[in-house]
GUKOL-774942 format. One record per residue: residue number from 1; x, y negated, z negated of N, C-alpha, C, O in turn. Coordinates in steps of 0.2 Angstrom, whole numbers, plus 5000, padded with zeros to 4 digits. Each point is the difference from the previous one (the first is absolute). Layout:
BEGIN
+------+------+------+------+-------+-------+-------+------+------+------+------+------+------+
: dodo : n_px : n_py : n_pz : ca_px : ca_py : ca_pz : c_px : c_py : c_pz : o_px : o_py : o_pz :
+------+------+------+------+-------+-------+-------+------+------+------+------+------+------+
:  NUM :    X :    Y :    Z :     X :     Y :     Z :    X :    Y :    Z :    X :    Y :    Z :
...
+------+------+------+------+-------+-------+-------+------+------+------+------+------+------+
% end
This chain:
BEGIN
+------+------+------+------+-------+-------+-------+------+------+------+------+------+------+
: dodo : n_px : n_py : n_pz : ca_px : ca_py : ca_pz : c_px : c_py : c_pz : o_px : o_py : o_pz :
+------+------+------+------+-------+-------+-------+------+------+------+------+------+------+
:    1 : 5004 : 5005 : 5000 :  4996 :  4996 :  5000 : 5005 : 4993 : 5000 : 4997 : 4995 : 5003 :
:    2 : 5008 : 5005 : 4994 :  5004 :  4994 :  4999 : 5003 : 4999 : 5007 : 5001 : 4995 : 5003 :
:    3 : 5001 : 5011 : 5001 :  5002 :  4998 :  5007 : 4996 : 4997 : 5004 : 5001 : 4995 : 5004 :
:    4 : 4992 : 5007 : 4996 :  4995 :  4997 :  5004 : 4999 : 4993 : 4998 : 4999 : 4996 : 5004 :
:    5 : 5001 : 5003 : 4990 :  4999 :  4992 :  4997 : 5007 : 4996 : 5003 : 4999 : 4994 : 5002 :
:    6 : 5006 : 5009 : 4997 :  5006 :  4995 :  5003 : 5000 : 5000 : 5007 : 5003 : 4995 : 5003 :
:    7 : 4994 : 5009 : 5001 :  4999 :  5000 :  5006 : 4995 : 4994 : 5001 : 5001 : 4996 : 5004 :
:    8 : 4993 : 5004 : 4994 :  4997 :  4994 :  5000 : 5003 : 4993 : 4999 : 4998 : 4995 : 5003 :
:    9 : 5006 : 5005 : 4991 :  5004 :  4994 :  4999 : 5005 : 4999 : 5006 : 5001 : 4994 : 5002 :
:   10 : 5001 : 5011 : 5001 :  5005 :  4999 :  5006 : 4995 : 4996 : 5005 : 5003 : 4996 : 5004 :
:   11 : 4992 : 5006 : 4997 :  4995 :  4999 :  5006 : 4999 : 4992 : 4998 : 4999 : 4996 : 5005 :
:   12 : 5000 : 5002 : 4989 :  4999 :  4993 :  4999 : 5006 : 4996 : 5001 : 5000 : 4994 : 5003 :
:   13 : 5006 : 5008 : 4995 :  5006 :  4997 :  5001 : 5002 : 4999 : 5006 : 5003 : 4995 : 5002 :
:   14 : 4996 : 5010 : 5004 :  5000 :  5000 :  5006 : 4995 : 4994 : 5003 : 5003 : 4995 : 5003 :
:   15 : 4992 : 5006 : 4996 :  4994 :  4994 :  5002 : 5003 : 4994 : 4999 : 4999 : 4996 : 5004 :
:   16 : 5004 : 5002 : 4991 :  5003 :  4993 :  4997 : 5006 : 4999 : 5003 : 5003 : 4995 : 4999 :
:   17 : 5000 : 5010 : 5005 :  5006 :  4999 :  5004 : 5007 : 5002 : 4995 : 5006 : 4998 : 5001 :
:   18 : 4992 : 5004 : 4994 :  5006 :  5003 :  4995 : 5002 : 5007 : 5002 : 4999 : 5005 : 4997 :
:   19 : 5004 : 4995 : 5008 :  5002 :  5007 :  5003 : 5006 : 5003 : 4996 : 5001 : 5006 : 4999 :
:   20 : 5004 : 4990 : 4998 :  5005 :  5003 :  4997 : 4997 : 5005 : 4993 : 5001 : 5006 : 4999 :
:   21 : 4995 : 4990 : 4998 :  4997 :  5003 :  4994 : 4995 : 5005 : 5001 : 5000 : 5005 : 4996 :
:   22 : 4997 : 4995 : 5010 :  4995 :  5005 :  5002 : 5005 : 5007 : 5002 : 4998 : 5006 : 4998 :
:   23 : 5006 : 4992 : 5006 :  5005 :  5006 :  5002 : 5004 : 5003 : 4994 : 5000 : 5006 : 5000 :
:   24 : 5001 : 4990 : 4995 :  5003 :  5003 :  4994 : 4996 : 5005 : 4997 : 5002 : 5006 : 4999 :
:   25 : 4992 : 4991 : 5000 :  4994 :  5004 :  4996 : 4999 : 5007 : 5004 : 5000 : 5005 : 4997 :
:   26 : 4999 : 4994 : 5010 :  4999 :  5006 :  5003 : 5006 : 5005 : 5000 : 4998 : 5006 : 4998 :
:   27 : 5008 : 4992 : 5003 :  5005 :  5004 :  4999 : 5003 : 5003 : 4994 : 5002 : 5005 : 4999 :
:   28 : 4997 : 4991 : 4995 :  5003 :  5002 :  4994 : 4994 : 5001 : 4994 : 5002 : 5002 : 4994 :
:   29 : 4991 : 4997 : 5009 :  4997 :  5002 :  4995 : 4994 : 5004 : 5002 : 4997 : 5004 : 4996 :
:   30 : 5001 : 4996 : 5010 :  4995 :  5004 :  5003 : 5002 : 5007 : 5003 : 4998 : 5005 : 4998 :
:   31 : 5007 : 4993 : 5006 :  5002 :  5006 :  5004 : 5003 : 5006 : 4995 : 4999 : 5006 : 5002 :
:   32 : 5005 : 4993 : 4993 :  5003 :  5005 :  4997 : 4994 : 5004 : 4996 : 5001 : 5006 : 4998 :
:   33 : 4994 : 4991 : 5001 :  4994 :  5004 :  4996 : 4998 : 5005 : 5005 : 4999 : 5006 : 4998 :
:   34 : 4999 : 4991 : 5008 :  4998 :  5005 :  5005 : 5005 : 5006 : 5001 : 4998 : 5006 : 5002 :
:   35 : 5008 : 4992 : 4998 :  5006 :  5005 :  5001 : 5000 : 5005 : 4994 : 5000 : 5006 : 5001 :
:   36 : 4999 : 4992 : 4993 :  5000 :  5004 :  4995 : 4994 : 5005 : 4999 : 5000 : 5005 : 4997 :
:   37 : 4994 : 4992 : 5005 :  4994 :  5003 :  5000 : 5001 : 5005 : 5007 : 4996 : 5005 : 4999 :
:   38 : 5007 : 4995 : 5005 :  5000 :  5004 :  5006 : 4994 : 4999 : 5005 : 4998 : 5004 : 5003 :
:   39 : 5000 : 4988 : 4996 :  4994 :  4999 :  5004 : 5002 : 4997 : 5007 : 4999 : 4994 : 5000 :
:   40 : 5003 : 5011 : 5005 :  5002 :  4997 :  5006 : 4996 : 4996 : 5004 : 5003 : 4996 : 5004 :
:   41 : 4991 : 5004 : 4996 :  4995 :  4995 :  5004 : 5001 : 4993 : 4997 : 4999 : 4996 : 5004 :
:   42 : 5001 : 5004 : 4990 :  5000 :  4993 :  4996 : 5007 : 4997 : 5001 : 5001 : 4994 : 5000 :
:   43 : 5005 : 5010 : 5000 :  5006 :  4998 :  5002 : 5000 : 4998 : 5007 : 5002 : 4994 : 5000 :
:   44 : 4995 : 5008 : 5005 :  5001 :  4998 :  5007 : 4994 : 4994 : 5002 : 5001 : 4997 : 5004 :
:   45 : 4995 : 5003 : 4991 :  4996 :  4992 :  5001 : 5004 : 4995 : 4996 : 5001 : 4994 : 5002 :
:   46 : 5003 : 5008 : 4993 :  5003 :  4994 :  4997 : 5006 : 4999 : 5005 : 5003 : 4995 : 5000 :
:   47 : 5001 : 5011 : 5003 :  5004 :  4997 :  5005 : 4999 : 4997 : 5006 : 5004 : 4997 : 5003 :
:   48 : 4989 : 5003 : 4999 :  4997 :  4996 :  5005 : 5000 : 4992 : 4998 : 5001 : 4996 : 5004 :
:   49 : 4997 : 5004 : 4989 :  4999 :  4994 :  4998 : 5006 : 4996 : 4999 : 5001 : 4994 : 5001 :
:   50 : 5005 : 5010 : 4998 :  5006 :  4997 :  4999 : 5003 : 4999 : 5006 : 5003 : 4995 : 5001 :
:   51 : 4995 : 5008 : 5005 :  5001 :  4999 :  5006 : 4997 : 4993 : 5003 : 5004 : 4996 : 5003 :
:   52 : 4990 : 5003 : 4995 :  4997 :  4993 :  5000 : 5003 : 4995 : 4998 : 5001 : 4995 : 5004 :
:   53 : 5002 : 5005 : 4989 :  5004 :  4995 :  4997 : 5006 : 4998 : 5004 : 5002 : 4994 : 5001 :
:   54 : 5002 : 5012 : 5001 :  5006 :  4999 :  5004 : 5000 : 4997 : 5007 : 5004 : 4997 : 5003 :
:   55 : 4989 : 5005 : 5000 :  4998 :  4997 :  5007 : 5000 : 4993 : 4998 : 5003 : 4996 : 5004 :
:   56 : 4993 : 5001 : 4991 :  4998 :  4994 :  4999 : 5006 : 4996 : 4999 : 5001 : 4995 : 5002 :
:   57 : 5005 : 5008 : 4994 :  5006 :  4997 :  4999 : 5004 : 4999 : 5006 : 5005 : 4997 : 5000 :
:   58 : 4993 : 5006 : 5006 :  5005 :  5000 :  5006 : 5005 : 5006 : 5000 : 5004 : 5000 : 5005 :
:   59 : 4995 : 5005 : 4991 :  5004 :  5006 :  5000 : 4997 : 5006 : 5004 : 4998 : 5005 : 4997 :
:   60 : 5001 : 4993 : 5010 :  4997 :  5005 :  5003 : 5001 : 5006 : 5003 : 4997 : 5005 : 5001 :
:   61 : 5011 : 4996 : 4999 :  5002 :  5006 :  5001 : 4999 : 5005 : 4994 : 4998 : 5006 : 5000 :
:   62 : 5003 : 4991 : 4994 :  5000 :  5004 :  4994 : 4992 : 5003 : 4999 : 4999 : 5006 : 4999 :
:   63 : 4996 : 4988 : 5003 :  4994 :  5002 :  4998 : 4996 : 5005 : 5006 : 4995 : 5003 : 4998 :
:   64 : 5009 : 4997 : 5008 :  4998 :  5005 :  5005 : 5003 : 5007 : 4998 : 4997 : 5005 : 5001 :
:   65 : 5009 : 4995 : 4996 :  5002 :  5006 :  4998 : 4997 : 5004 : 4994 : 4999 : 5006 : 5000 :
:   66 : 4998 : 4989 : 4995 :  4996 :  5004 :  4996 : 4993 : 5002 : 5002 : 4998 : 5006 : 4998 :
:   67 : 5000 : 4991 : 5007 :  4993 :  5001 :  5003 : 5001 : 5007 : 5003 : 4996 : 5005 : 4999 :
:   68 : 5010 : 4996 : 5005 :  5001 :  5005 :  5004 : 5002 : 5006 : 4996 : 4997 : 5005 : 5001 :
:   69 : 5007 : 4994 : 4994 :  5002 :  5006 :  4997 : 4998 : 5002 : 4993 : 5001 : 5005 : 4998 :
:   70 : 4996 : 4990 : 4999 :  4997 :  5001 :  4993 : 4992 : 4999 : 4999 : 4997 : 5000 : 4994 :
:   71 : 5000 : 4998 : 5012 :  4993 :  4999 :  4999 : 4997 : 5005 : 5005 : 4995 : 5003 : 4998 :
:   72 : 5006 : 4997 : 5009 :  4995 :  5003 :  5004 : 5002 : 5008 : 5000 : 4996 : 5004 : 5001 :
:   73 : 5010 : 4997 : 4997 :  5001 :  5008 :  5000 : 4995 : 5003 : 4994 : 4997 : 5005 : 5001 :
:   74 : 5003 : 4992 : 4994 :  4996 :  5002 :  4994 : 4992 : 5000 : 5002 : 4996 : 5005 : 4999 :
:   75 : 5002 : 4990 : 5004 :  4993 :  5001 :  5002 : 4999 : 5006 : 5005 : 4995 : 5004 : 5000 :
:   76 : 5010 : 4997 : 5005 :  5000 :  5006 :  5004 : 4999 : 5006 : 4997 : 4996 : 5004 : 5002 :
:   77 : 5009 : 4997 : 4993 :  5000 :  5007 :  4996 : 4994 : 5001 : 4996 : 4998 : 5006 : 4998 :
:   78 : 4998 : 4988 : 5000 :  4994 :  5001 :  4995 : 4995 : 5001 : 5005 : 4994 : 5001 : 4997 :
:   79 : 5007 : 4998 : 5009 :  4994 :  5000 :  5005 : 4995 : 4995 : 4999 : 4994 : 5001 : 5001 :
:   80 : 5009 : 4993 : 4997 :  4994 :  4994 :  5000 : 5001 : 4996 : 5006 : 5004 : 4995 : 5001 :
:   81 : 4993 : 5007 : 5004 :  5000 :  4997 :  5006 : 4998 : 4993 : 5001 : 5001 : 4997 : 5005 :
:   82 : 4996 : 5001 : 4990 :  4997 :  4993 :  5000 : 5006 : 4996 : 4999 : 5001 : 4995 : 5004 :
:   83 : 5001 : 5006 : 4990 :  5006 :  4997 :  4997 : 5006 : 5000 : 5005 : 5003 : 4995 : 5000 :
:   84 : 4999 : 5010 : 5003 :  5005 :  5001 :  5005 : 4999 : 4996 : 5006 : 5004 : 4997 : 5003 :
:   85 : 4989 : 5002 : 4999 :  4999 :  4995 :  5006 : 5000 : 4993 : 4997 : 5003 : 4995 : 5004 :
:   86 : 4996 : 5004 : 4990 :  5001 :  4992 :  4998 : 5008 : 4999 : 4999 : 5002 : 4995 : 5002 :
:   87 : 5001 : 5010 : 4996 :  5008 :  4999 :  5000 : 5003 : 4999 : 5007 : 5004 : 4996 : 5001 :
:   88 : 4993 : 5008 : 5004 :  5002 :  5000 :  5007 : 4998 : 4993 : 5002 : 5004 : 4997 : 5004 :
:   89 : 4990 : 5000 : 4994 :  4999 :  4994 :  5003 : 5004 : 4995 : 4997 : 5001 : 4995 : 5004 :
:   90 : 5002 : 5005 : 4990 :  5004 :  4995 :  4996 : 5007 : 5001 : 5004 : 5003 : 4995 : 5002 :
:   91 : 5000 : 5010 : 4999 :  5006 :  5001 :  5004 : 4999 : 4998 : 5007 : 5005 : 4997 : 5003 :
:   92 : 4990 : 5004 : 5000 :  4999 :  4997 :  5007 : 5000 : 4993 : 5000 : 5004 : 4997 : 5004 :
:   93 : 4992 : 5000 : 4991 :  5001 :  4992 :  5000 : 5007 : 4998 : 4998 : 5003 : 4995 : 5002 :
:   94 : 5000 : 5009 : 4994 :  5007 :  4997 :  4998 : 5004 : 5001 : 5007 : 5004 : 4995 : 5001 :
:   95 : 4996 : 5010 : 5003 :  5005 :  5002 :  5005 : 4997 : 4995 : 5006 : 5004 : 4997 : 5004 :
:   96 : 4990 : 5002 : 4996 :  4998 :  4995 :  5006 : 5003 : 4992 : 4998 : 5002 : 4996 : 5004 :
:   97 : 4997 : 5003 : 4990 :  5004 :  4993 :  4998 : 5007 : 4999 : 5000 : 5003 : 4995 : 5000 :
:   98 : 5000 : 5011 : 5000 :  5007 :  5001 :  5001 : 5002 : 5001 : 5007 : 5006 : 5000 : 5001 :
:   99 : 4989 : 5000 : 5004 :  5001 :  5001 :  5006 : 5001 : 5006 : 5003 : 5001 : 5000 : 5006 :
:  100 : 4998 : 5006 : 4992 :  4999 :  5007 :  5002 : 4993 : 5001 : 5002 : 4997 : 5004 : 4996 :
:  101 : 5001 : 4993 : 5008 :  4993 :  5000 :  5002 : 4998 : 5008 : 5003 : 4994 : 5002 : 4999 :
:  102 : 5009 : 5001 : 5005 :  5000 :  5008 :  5003 : 4998 : 5003 : 4993 : 4994 : 5003 : 4999 :
:  103 : 5011 : 4998 : 4996 :  4998 :  5004 :  4994 : 4995 : 4997 : 4997 : 4996 : 5004 : 4998 :
:  104 : 5002 : 4990 : 5001 :  4994 :  4998 :  4997 : 4994 : 5002 : 5004 : 4996 : 5002 : 4996 :
:  105 : 5002 : 4998 : 5010 :  4995 :  5002 :  5004 : 4999 : 5008 : 4998 : 4994 : 5001 : 4999 :
:  106 : 5011 : 5003 : 5002 :  4999 :  5006 :  4998 : 4997 : 5001 : 4993 : 4996 : 5004 : 4999 :
:  107 : 5007 : 4993 : 4996 :  4997 :  5000 :  4993 : 4993 : 4998 : 5000 : 4996 : 5004 : 4997 :
:  108 : 5002 : 4990 : 5006 :  4994 :  4997 :  5001 : 4995 : 5005 : 5003 : 4994 : 5000 : 4997 :
:  109 : 5007 : 5004 : 5008 :  4997 :  5004 :  5004 : 4998 : 5006 : 4994 : 4994 : 5002 : 5000 :
:  110 : 5009 : 5000 : 4997 :  5001 :  5006 :  4996 : 4995 : 4998 : 4994 : 4995 : 5004 : 4999 :
:  111 : 5006 : 4990 : 4997 :  4995 :  4999 :  4995 : 4994 : 4998 : 5003 : 4995 : 5001 : 4996 :
:  112 : 5004 : 4996 : 5010 :  4993 :  4999 :  5002 : 4996 : 5005 : 5002 : 4994 : 5000 : 4999 :
:  113 : 5009 : 5006 : 5002 :  4997 :  5006 :  5002 : 4997 : 5003 : 4993 : 4995 : 5002 : 5000 :
:  114 : 5010 : 4998 : 4995 :  4997 :  5003 :  4994 : 4994 : 4996 : 4997 : 4995 : 5002 : 4998 :
:  115 : 5006 : 4991 : 5003 :  4995 :  4996 :  4996 : 4993 : 5001 : 5004 : 4995 : 4999 : 4997 :
:  116 : 5006 : 5001 : 5009 :  4994 :  5002 :  5005 : 4997 : 5006 : 4999 : 4994 : 5000 : 4999 :
:  117 : 5011 : 5006 : 5000 :  4997 :  5007 :  4999 : 4996 : 5000 : 4993 : 4995 : 5002 : 5000 :
:  118 : 5009 : 4995 : 4995 :  4996 :  5000 :  4994 : 4994 : 4994 : 5000 : 4997 : 5001 : 4995 :
:  119 : 5002 : 4995 : 5009 :  4995 :  4996 :  5000 : 5001 : 4994 : 4994 : 4995 : 4998 : 4996 :
:  120 : 5011 : 5001 : 5003 :  5001 :  4995 :  4996 : 5000 : 4992 : 5003 : 5002 : 4998 : 5005 :
:  121 : 4997 : 4998 : 4990 :  4999 :  4993 :  5002 : 5007 : 4997 : 5002 : 5001 : 4995 : 5003 :
:  122 : 5004 : 5008 : 4995 :  5007 :  4998 :  5002 : 5000 : 5000 : 5008 : 5004 : 4996 : 5002 :
:  123 : 4993 : 5008 : 5001 :  4999 :  5001 :  5008 : 4999 : 4993 : 5002 : 5005 : 4997 : 5004 :
:  124 : 4989 : 5000 : 4994 :  4999 :  4993 :  5003 : 5006 : 4995 : 4997 : 5003 : 4996 : 5004 :
:  125 : 4999 : 5004 : 4990 :  5005 :  4996 :  4998 : 5006 : 4999 : 5004 : 5004 : 4995 : 5001 :
:  126 : 4997 : 5012 : 5000 :  5007 :  5001 :  5004 : 5000 : 4997 : 5006 : 5004 : 4997 : 5003 :
:  127 : 4990 : 5005 : 5001 :  4998 :  4997 :  5007 : 5001 : 4993 : 4999 : 5002 : 4997 : 5005 :
:  128 : 4995 : 4999 : 4990 :  5000 :  4993 :  5001 : 5007 : 4998 : 4998 : 5002 : 4995 : 5003 :
:  129 : 5002 : 5008 : 4993 :  5007 :  4997 :  4999 : 5003 : 5001 : 5006 : 5004 : 4996 : 5002 :
:  130 : 4996 : 5009 : 5002 :  5004 :  5001 :  5007 : 4998 : 4995 : 5005 : 5004 : 4998 : 5004 :
:  131 : 4989 : 5001 : 4996 :  4998 :  4994 :  5005 : 5003 : 4994 : 4998 : 5003 : 4997 : 5004 :
:  132 : 4996 : 5000 : 4989 :  5003 :  4994 :  4998 : 5008 : 5000 : 5002 : 5003 : 4995 : 5001 :
:  133 : 5001 : 5010 : 4999 :  5007 :  5001 :  5002 : 5001 : 5000 : 5007 : 5006 : 4999 : 5002 :
:  134 : 4988 : 5003 : 5002 :  5002 :  5000 :  5007 : 5003 : 5008 : 5002 : 5003 : 5000 : 5005 :
:  135 : 4995 : 5005 : 4991 :  5002 :  5006 :  5001 : 4995 : 5004 : 5003 : 4995 : 5002 : 4997 :
:  136 : 5007 : 5000 : 5010 :  4994 :  5006 :  5002 : 5004 : 5006 : 5001 : 5006 : 5000 : 5001 :
:  137 : 4990 : 5005 : 4997 :  5002 :  5007 :  5000 : 4997 : 5004 : 5005 : 5002 : 5006 : 5001 :
+------+------+------+------+-------+-------+-------+------+------+------+------+------+------+
% end
């Protein structure tokens, strides 16, 4: 419960732009609890939130590495297709912003198929996001 509460505090700090403190809480107070508990899903979610902070701080390579090595593989192992598709979307957005448009397009396509197949509202959200960025698949 404390780890969840600390995560909520980190969310508030991040929203206020206090990225260093939000990152510290996630890395030093939240993540170790999930590791000790063996809660791989909560650890993956936290790693994704750490990647969000790093991305906001301009540490794009490290954020991408975390998403690809510590977040997405966990969702795939757990069979959590929705979370994996969300992670792929985040990776695709980051790759697109970094100029790797071909890799981004493939990831967007994969995520869109999953969202569509599951009938999730993310289908429309992703289509709108792609349209706003001028991306056609």
